[in-house]
C-alpha positions as CSV (number, residue, x, y, z in Angstrom):
1,M,-74.8,-113.8,-77.8
2,D,-74.0,-110.6,-76.2
3,W,-74.1,-108.2,-79.0
4,R,-72.8,-105.6,-76.6
5,N,-69.4,-107.6,-76.4
6,I,-69.5,-107.3,-80.3
7,A,-70.4,-103.8,-80.8
8,R,-68.0,-102.4,-78.5
9,P,-64.9,-103.2,-80.6
10,V,-66.5,-102.1,-83.5
11,I,-67.3,-98.9,-82.2
12,I,-63.9,-98.6,-81.1
13,I,-62.5,-99.4,-84.6
14,A,-64.6,-96.8,-86.5
15,L,-63.5,-94.4,-83.9
16,A,-60.0,-95.0,-84.8
17,V,-60.7,-95.0,-88.6
18,C,-62.6,-91.7,-88.1
19,L,-59.5,-90.1,-86.2
20,V,-57.0,-91.3,-88.8
21,L,-59.0,-89.9,-91.4
22,F,-59.4,-86.9,-89.6
23,G,-56.0,-86.5,-88.9
24,V,-55.2,-87.5,-92.7
25,Y,-57.7,-84.5,-93.3
26,K,-55.8,-81.9,-91.0
27,V,-52.1,-83.0,-92.2
28,K,-53.4,-82.2,-96.0
29,E,-55.2,-79.0,-94.9
30,T,-52.1,-77.7,-92.8
31,Y,-49.8,-79.0,-95.6
32,T,-51.7,-76.8,-98.5
33,G,-52.0,-73.8,-96.0
34,F,-48.0,-73.7,-95.5
35,M,-47.3,-74.4,-98.8
36,Q,-49.6,-71.4,-100.2
37,E,-47.6,-69.5,-97.8
38,Y,-44.3,-70.5,-98.7
39,E,-44.7,-70.5,-102.7
40,G,-47.3,-67.7,-102.8
41,T,-45.9,-64.9,-105.5
42,Y,-49.4,-62.7,-105.4
43,S,-51.3,-60.3,-103.5
44,A,-55.2,-61.2,-103.3
45,G,-55.4,-57.2,-102.9
46,G,-57.2,-55.5,-100.0
47,G,-57.8,-57.5,-96.7
48,E,-57.7,-55.8,-93.0
49,K,-54.6,-53.2,-92.4
50,I,-52.3,-54.3,-89.6
51,E,-49.4,-52.3,-88.2
52,V,-46.4,-54.0,-87.2
53,T,-42.9,-52.9,-85.6
54,I,-39.6,-54.7,-86.6
55,P,-37.3,-53.5,-83.6
56,E,-33.3,-53.4,-84.3
57,D,-31.5,-56.6,-84.8
58,T,-34.5,-58.8,-85.0
59,S,-34.0,-62.2,-86.6
60,V,-36.0,-63.7,-89.2
61,K,-37.2,-66.4,-86.6
62,E,-38.3,-63.3,-84.5
63,A,-40.1,-61.4,-87.3
64,A,-41.9,-64.8,-88.0
65,S,-43.3,-64.7,-84.6
66,I,-44.6,-60.8,-84.8
67,L,-46.3,-61.6,-87.9
68,K,-47.9,-64.4,-86.8
69,D,-48.9,-62.9,-83.7
70,A,-50.6,-60.1,-85.7
71,G,-52.2,-62.6,-87.4
72,L,-50.7,-61.9,-91.1
73,I,-49.3,-65.3,-91.4
74,K,-50.1,-68.4,-89.8
75,Y,-46.7,-70.6,-90.4
76,K,-43.8,-69.1,-89.2
77,L,-41.6,-71.6,-90.7
78,A,-42.9,-70.9,-94.1
79,F,-42.0,-67.2,-93.8
80,Q,-38.5,-68.3,-92.6
81,L,-37.8,-70.5,-95.3
82,R,-38.9,-68.4,-97.9
83,M,-37.1,-65.4,-96.7
84,T,-33.9,-67.4,-96.0
85,G,-33.8,-68.9,-99.3
86,S,-34.3,-65.5,-101.2
87,Q,-32.3,-62.8,-102.0
88,Y,-33.9,-60.7,-99.0
89,S,-32.2,-63.3,-96.4
90,H,-30.1,-60.5,-95.2
91,S,-32.0,-57.6,-95.6
92,L,-34.6,-57.3,-92.9
93,Q,-35.1,-53.8,-91.8
94,P,-36.4,-52.1,-88.5
95,G,-39.4,-49.7,-88.6
96,T,-43.0,-49.7,-88.2
97,Y,-44.9,-51.2,-91.5
98,T,-48.6,-51.4,-92.5
99,L,-49.3,-54.4,-94.0
100,T,-52.6,-56.3,-95.1
101,T,-53.8,-59.7,-94.5
102,G,-54.3,-59.8,-98.5
103,M,-50.6,-59.8,-98.8
104,S,-48.6,-62.8,-99.9
105,T,-45.6,-64.2,-97.9
106,L,-43.6,-62.6,-100.4
107,D,-45.0,-59.1,-100.7
108,M,-44.5,-58.9,-96.9
109,I,-40.7,-60.0,-97.1
110,K,-40.1,-57.4,-99.8
111,T,-42.0,-54.5,-97.9
112,L,-40.0,-55.4,-94.6
113,C,-36.9,-55.5,-96.8
114,Y,-37.1,-52.6,-98.7
115,V,-33.9,-50.1,-98.6
116,E,-34.3,-46.9,-100.9
117,S,-32.0,-48.2,-104.1
118,T,-28.9,-46.1,-104.2
119,R,-28.1,-48.2,-107.6
120,E,-27.2,-45.8,-110.9
121,V,-30.3,-46.0,-113.3
122,K,-28.7,-46.7,-116.3
123,Y,-31.5,-47.1,-118.9
124,T,-35.2,-46.6,-118.8
125,L,-37.3,-49.1,-120.6
126,T,-40.6,-48.3,-121.9
127,V,-42.7,-51.5,-122.8
128,P,-46.0,-50.2,-124.6
129,E,-49.2,-52.3,-124.3
130,G,-49.4,-54.8,-127.0
131,F,-45.3,-55.2,-127.3
132,T,-44.0,-58.8,-127.5
133,V,-41.4,-60.8,-126.3
134,E,-39.4,-60.3,-129.5
135,Q,-40.2,-56.9,-129.6
136,I,-39.1,-56.1,-126.0
137,A,-36.0,-58.0,-126.7
138,D,-35.1,-55.6,-130.1
139,R,-35.5,-52.6,-127.5
140,C,-33.3,-54.1,-125.1
141,E,-30.8,-54.2,-127.3
142,E,-31.4,-50.7,-129.2
143,L,-30.9,-49.5,-125.5
144,G,-27.7,-51.2,-125.4
145,F,-28.7,-53.0,-122.3
146,C,-28.3,-56.7,-123.6
147,S,-28.6,-58.3,-126.8
148,A,-31.9,-59.6,-128.1
149,K,-30.7,-63.0,-128.2
150,E,-29.5,-62.4,-124.5
151,F,-32.9,-61.5,-123.6
152,L,-34.6,-64.1,-125.5
153,E,-32.5,-66.8,-123.9
154,A,-33.1,-65.6,-120.4
155,C,-37.1,-66.0,-121.0
156,K,-36.4,-69.3,-122.1
157,S,-34.3,-70.5,-118.8
158,G,-37.6,-71.5,-117.3
159,E,-36.2,-70.1,-114.1
160,F,-39.5,-67.9,-113.3
161,E,-42.3,-68.3,-111.5
162,Y,-45.8,-68.1,-113.4
163,P,-48.6,-66.6,-111.7
164,F,-50.7,-69.6,-113.2
165,E,-50.3,-72.8,-115.4
166,I,-49.7,-72.7,-119.2
167,P,-51.4,-75.9,-120.2
168,S,-49.2,-76.2,-123.6
169,S,-45.7,-77.1,-124.6
170,E,-46.5,-75.6,-128.1
171,V,-46.4,-72.1,-126.9
172,K,-43.4,-70.0,-128.3
173,Y,-42.5,-68.3,-125.3
174,A,-43.7,-69.2,-121.6
175,L,-43.4,-65.6,-120.9
176,Q,-45.5,-64.2,-123.4
177,G,-48.5,-62.2,-121.9
178,F,-46.8,-61.8,-118.5
179,L,-44.3,-59.1,-119.2
180,F,-46.3,-56.0,-118.3
181,P,-46.3,-53.2,-120.1
182,A,-44.9,-50.4,-118.0
183,T,-41.8,-48.2,-118.0
184,Y,-38.8,-49.8,-116.1
185,D,-35.7,-48.9,-114.6
186,I,-32.3,-50.5,-115.5
187,Y,-29.6,-50.5,-113.3
188,A,-26.0,-50.6,-114.0
189,D,-25.7,-54.0,-112.2
190,M,-28.8,-55.6,-113.5
191,T,-29.0,-58.7,-115.5
192,P,-31.9,-59.7,-118.2
193,K,-33.6,-62.0,-115.9
194,E,-33.6,-59.6,-113.1
195,L,-35.6,-57.2,-115.5
196,I,-37.9,-60.1,-116.4
197,Q,-38.7,-60.8,-112.9
198,D,-39.7,-57.2,-112.4
199,M,-42.0,-57.5,-115.3
200,I,-43.6,-60.3,-114.1
201,D,-44.0,-59.1,-110.4
202,K,-46.0,-56.2,-112.2
203,F,-48.0,-58.6,-114.0
204,N,-48.6,-60.3,-110.3
205,S,-49.6,-56.9,-108.8
206,I,-52.5,-56.2,-111.7
207,Y,-53.7,-59.5,-112.0
208,T,-55.4,-59.7,-108.7
209,D,-57.8,-62.2,-106.9
210,D,-60.8,-60.2,-108.4
211,F,-59.5,-60.8,-111.8
212,R,-59.4,-64.5,-110.9
213,K,-63.0,-64.7,-109.6
214,K,-64.1,-62.9,-112.9
215,A,-62.4,-65.3,-114.9
216,E,-64.0,-68.2,-113.1
217,E,-67.4,-66.8,-113.3
218,L,-66.8,-66.2,-116.9
219,G,-65.9,-69.7,-117.4
220,Y,-62.4,-69.4,-118.5
221,T,-59.2,-70.3,-117.3
222,D,-56.5,-67.3,-116.0
223,F,-54.5,-68.1,-119.1
224,E,-57.5,-68.4,-121.4
225,V,-58.5,-64.9,-120.3
226,L,-54.8,-63.4,-120.9
227,T,-54.7,-64.9,-124.4
228,M,-58.0,-63.6,-125.1
229,A,-56.8,-60.0,-123.9
230,S,-53.5,-60.3,-125.8
231,I,-56.1,-60.5,-129.0
232,V,-58.0,-57.7,-127.9
233,E,-55.3,-55.6,-127.1
234,K,-54.1,-56.0,-130.6
235,E,-57.5,-55.5,-132.3
236,C,-58.4,-52.5,-130.5
237,K,-57.2,-48.9,-130.4
238,L,-60.0,-47.3,-128.1
239,D,-60.7,-48.9,-124.7
240,S,-64.3,-48.2,-125.2
241,D,-64.5,-50.9,-127.8
242,R,-62.5,-53.5,-125.7
243,A,-65.5,-55.1,-123.6
244,M,-67.4,-55.1,-127.1
245,V,-64.8,-57.3,-129.1
246,A,-64.3,-59.2,-126.3
247,G,-68.0,-60.0,-126.2
248,V,-67.6,-60.8,-130.0
249,F,-64.9,-63.4,-129.4
250,I,-66.8,-64.9,-126.7
251,N,-70.0,-65.4,-129.1
252,R,-68.1,-67.0,-131.8
253,L,-66.3,-69.5,-129.4
254,N,-69.5,-70.3,-127.8
255,D,-71.0,-71.3,-131.1
256,D,-67.5,-73.0,-132.1
257,M,-66.8,-70.4,-134.6
258,P,-63.2,-69.7,-135.8
259,L,-62.1,-66.6,-134.4
260,Q,-60.4,-65.5,-137.8
261,V,-58.3,-62.5,-136.3
262,D,-55.4,-61.1,-138.5
263,P,-52.9,-60.8,-135.4
264,S,-52.8,-64.2,-134.3
265,V,-51.3,-64.9,-137.7
266,L,-49.2,-62.1,-138.0
267,Y,-47.7,-62.8,-134.7
268,V,-46.4,-66.1,-136.8
269,V,-45.4,-64.8,-140.2
270,T,-43.5,-61.9,-138.5
271,D,-41.9,-63.8,-136.1
272,G,-43.5,-61.8,-133.3
273,Q,-42.6,-58.2,-134.8
274,Y,-45.8,-57.0,-136.4
275,N,-44.0,-55.3,-139.2
276,Q,-46.3,-56.4,-141.9
277,A,-49.7,-54.6,-142.2
278,E,-51.7,-57.4,-144.1
279,L,-52.2,-61.0,-144.6
280,S,-51.7,-62.7,-147.8
281,Y,-53.9,-66.0,-149.0
282,D,-50.7,-68.0,-148.3
283,D,-50.3,-66.6,-144.7
284,L,-54.0,-67.4,-144.0
285,E,-52.7,-71.2,-144.5
286,V,-49.8,-71.4,-142.4
287,D,-49.9,-74.4,-139.9
288,S,-49.5,-73.0,-136.5
289,P,-51.4,-73.3,-133.3
290,Y,-51.6,-69.6,-133.1
291,N,-53.6,-69.3,-136.7
292,T,-57.0,-68.6,-135.8
293,Y,-57.9,-69.1,-139.3
294,K,-57.0,-72.8,-139.5
295,Y,-57.9,-73.8,-136.2
296,T,-61.2,-73.1,-134.1
297,G,-60.6,-71.6,-130.2
298,L,-58.1,-69.4,-128.7
299,P,-54.8,-69.8,-130.0
300,V,-52.4,-71.8,-128.1
301,G,-50.8,-68.6,-126.0
302,P,-51.1,-64.8,-126.0
303,I,-49.5,-63.2,-129.1
304,C,-48.4,-60.1,-127.1
305,N,-48.2,-58.5,-123.7
306,P,-51.6,-56.8,-123.2
307,G,-52.3,-53.8,-120.7
308,E,-54.9,-53.5,-118.0
309,A,-57.4,-52.1,-119.9
310,S,-57.5,-55.1,-122.6
311,I,-57.5,-57.8,-119.6
312,E,-60.1,-55.8,-117.7
313,G,-62.2,-55.7,-121.5
314,V,-62.5,-59.3,-121.3
315,L,-63.3,-60.2,-117.7
316,N,-66.3,-57.4,-118.3
317,A,-66.9,-58.6,-121.9
318,V,-70.4,-57.0,-123.0
319,K,-73.1,-59.4,-123.7
320,H,-74.6,-58.8,-127.2
321,D,-75.6,-60.7,-130.2
322,Y,-72.7,-59.3,-132.5
323,Y,-70.5,-61.8,-134.4
324,Y,-68.6,-59.7,-136.5
325,Y,-66.7,-55.9,-136.1
326,L,-64.9,-53.6,-138.3
327,T,-62.3,-50.5,-137.4
328,S,-64.4,-47.8,-138.9
329,D,-61.8,-45.2,-139.3
330,E,-57.6,-45.5,-139.2
331,S,-57.4,-42.2,-137.4
332,Q,-59.9,-43.0,-135.0
333,G,-59.8,-46.7,-134.5
334,A,-63.6,-46.9,-133.5
335,C,-65.3,-50.3,-134.2
336,I,-68.7,-50.7,-136.0
337,F,-70.4,-54.1,-135.0
338,N,-72.9,-56.3,-136.9
339,K,-74.5,-59.4,-136.1
340,T,-74.6,-60.7,-139.5
341,Y,-71.9,-61.5,-142.1
342,E,-73.8,-60.0,-144.9
343,G,-74.2,-56.7,-143.0
344,H,-70.3,-57.0,-142.1
345,L,-69.6,-57.3,-145.8
346,A,-72.0,-54.2,-146.4
347,D,-69.9,-52.4,-143.5
348,I,-66.9,-53.0,-145.3
349,E,-68.0,-51.9,-148.8
350,K,-69.0,-48.5,-146.9
351,A,-65.8,-48.1,-145.0
352,D,-63.7,-48.8,-148.5
353,A,-65.6,-46.4,-150.0
354,A,-65.3,-43.5,-147.3
355,K,-61.6,-44.4,-147.3
356,A,-61.4,-43.9,-151.4
357,E,-63.3,-40.8,-150.9
358,K,-61.0,-39.7,-148.4
359,E,-57.7,-40.2,-150.2
360,A,-59.3,-38.7,-153.7
361,A,-59.9,-35.6,-151.4
362,E,-56.5,-35.7,-150.1
363,G,-54.7,-36.2,-153.3
364,D,-57.0,-33.3,-155.0
365,G,-55.6,-31.1,-152.4
366,S,-52.4,-31.9,-152.5
367,E,-52.1,-31.2,-156.2
368,D,-53.4,-27.6,-156.7
369,G,-52.2,-26.5,-152.9
370,S,-55.6,-25.7,-152.2
371,D,-57.1,-27.3,-148.3
372,E,-61.0,-26.8,-150.2
373,S,-62.6,-29.9,-152.0
374,T,-62.9,-29.9,-155.5
375,D,-66.7,-29.2,-156.9
376,S,-66.5,-32.8,-158.9
377,E,-66.7,-36.1,-157.1
């Protein structure tokens, strides 16, 4: 038997299989890269700065070629489809631009299509750190921009691109956490959806790839980081405490302890308004996936829209042995940390005594009109 006659077709078949597999791999790789450029909504930040010039009367196809030749994109068709299918389809502006290799296709399009707005600013909306979707809706109604109901219905429309996956359908509002706290201009012809998209775009500009990498290093998903940051936002008054409090949460989660944070329950019982100062025992029993007294782990989703400091506090959580904390002073808001529950109870007792003493002193001073403390204590 001539083994060479047998080996030759086997080798040919093996080579053919390898070529097919390689082809499938390359097709998949190309498709993935194409879709990343076509669908990408956030910029990685940084990257090489590259200057490009868009001449007068440049078509979208020609602009795609310019960007590809400059090394800013890989797939001209992805750029063309993204731009022609957006509100920027007829807005390409001539000029010289400095772009970076870390920019998403969408941000490149926005830069190349930027035109100084001539629209009238009708309202200015300021969203503080820790505001909820519900509170933002009420503020829009107070301004006269739209009704709270219209804003909330727009939030539920589902026609927005989220920067990362929301794992549960039990969240009250999918956009809770993504409406970034900032000041926004509202124009005369603006719709609630456009305002919401501006808020999401702002979030995308803040939550960069550096944040994603840190989340991965911590072993948490981006959504879990955002959820934890929303609790940090509600629990901390001082930026200096945020990373420490986040460390407490991580210690409790790692030991399968309930977080037991009041704001998670207040979010439910106040319907997102946080217009109730304290919880009752009945409140603690409310059956909700947001209730961190009733269920271990993080709540099902964010309980407010956290600012950048709270997100960074979670991503840079301090490693320590503390499991408890207490707000020590109502005016300053600093936290006292403790490793044991017994020590935590002692901290509460000291804080209550100090508060009672302060209230007594203020009460005595107001009665006789004097600024001095009384001799008896």
